[in-house]
C-alpha positions as CSV (number, residue, x, y, z in Angstrom):
1,M,0.0,0.0,0.0
2,L,1.2,3.5,-0.8
3,A,2.2,5.7,2.2
4,D,0.0,8.5,1.0
5,A,-3.0,6.2,0.3
6,P,-5.9,6.8,2.7
7,M,-6.6,4.0,5.2
8,K,-9.9,2.2,4.5
9,L,-12.4,1.4,7.1
10,S,-13.8,-2.1,7.4
11,Q,-17.5,-2.4,6.4
12,H,-18.4,-2.8,10.0
13,A,-16.5,0.4,11.0
14,L,-18.1,2.3,8.1
15,D,-21.5,1.1,9.1
16,A,-20.9,2.2,12.7
17,L,-19.6,5.6,11.6
18,C,-22.6,6.2,9.3
19,Q,-25.0,5.3,12.1
20,E,-23.1,7.6,14.4
21,L,-23.4,10.5,11.9
22,I,-27.1,9.8,11.4
23,D,-27.6,9.7,15.2
24,A,-25.7,13.0,15.6
25,A,-27.7,14.6,12.7
26,E,-30.8,14.3,14.9
27,F,-29.3,17.0,17.1
28,M,-27.9,19.2,14.3
29,G,-29.5,22.0,12.4
30,D,-29.9,21.8,8.7
31,E,-26.9,24.2,8.2
32,Q,-24.7,21.9,10.3
33,I,-25.7,18.9,8.3
34,L,-24.9,20.7,5.1
35,C,-21.6,21.8,6.5
36,V,-20.6,18.1,7.2
37,A,-21.8,17.2,3.7
38,D,-19.8,20.0,2.1
39,A,-16.7,19.0,4.0
40,L,-17.0,15.4,2.8
41,H,-17.6,16.7,-0.8
42,E,-14.6,18.9,-0.6
43,T,-12.5,15.9,0.5
44,L,-13.6,14.0,-2.5
45,R,-13.0,16.9,-4.9
46,R,-9.4,17.3,-3.6
47,R,-8.7,13.6,-3.9
48,K,-10.0,13.6,-7.5
49,Q,-7.8,16.6,-8.4
50,L,-4.8,14.9,-6.8
51,R,-5.4,11.7,-8.7
52,C,-5.8,13.6,-12.0
53,K,-2.4,15.4,-11.4
54,I,-0.7,12.1,-10.6
55,H,-2.2,10.5,-13.7
56,Q,-1.0,13.4,-15.9
57,R,2.5,13.3,-14.5
58,V,2.8,9.5,-15.0
59,E,1.5,9.9,-18.5
60,E,4.0,12.7,-19.3
61,R,6.9,10.6,-18.0
62,L,5.8,7.4,-19.8
63,C,5.0,9.1,-23.1
64,S,8.1,11.4,-23.6
65,G,6.7,12.4,-27.0
66,R,5.9,8.9,-28.2
67,G,2.1,9.2,-28.0
68,A,-0.4,8.6,-25.3
69,A,0.5,6.0,-22.7
70,F,-3.1,5.6,-21.7
71,P,-5.1,5.9,-25.0
72,F,-8.4,4.8,-23.5
């Protein structure tokens, strides 16, 4: 596993976390719930950007002017 790769929760831990968030949401206002959702969305957006940058760098290094390394 890569050192920078995020740790993955087990399905049991994920289910428990989801239930904990749902339980907490009962005591949160709409704006607070949206804030949590926005934070999670931002995390996904940053990960996607990072993956895209890494993909571009790898492709640039592999291609070196010889065409696309990942033509699909």
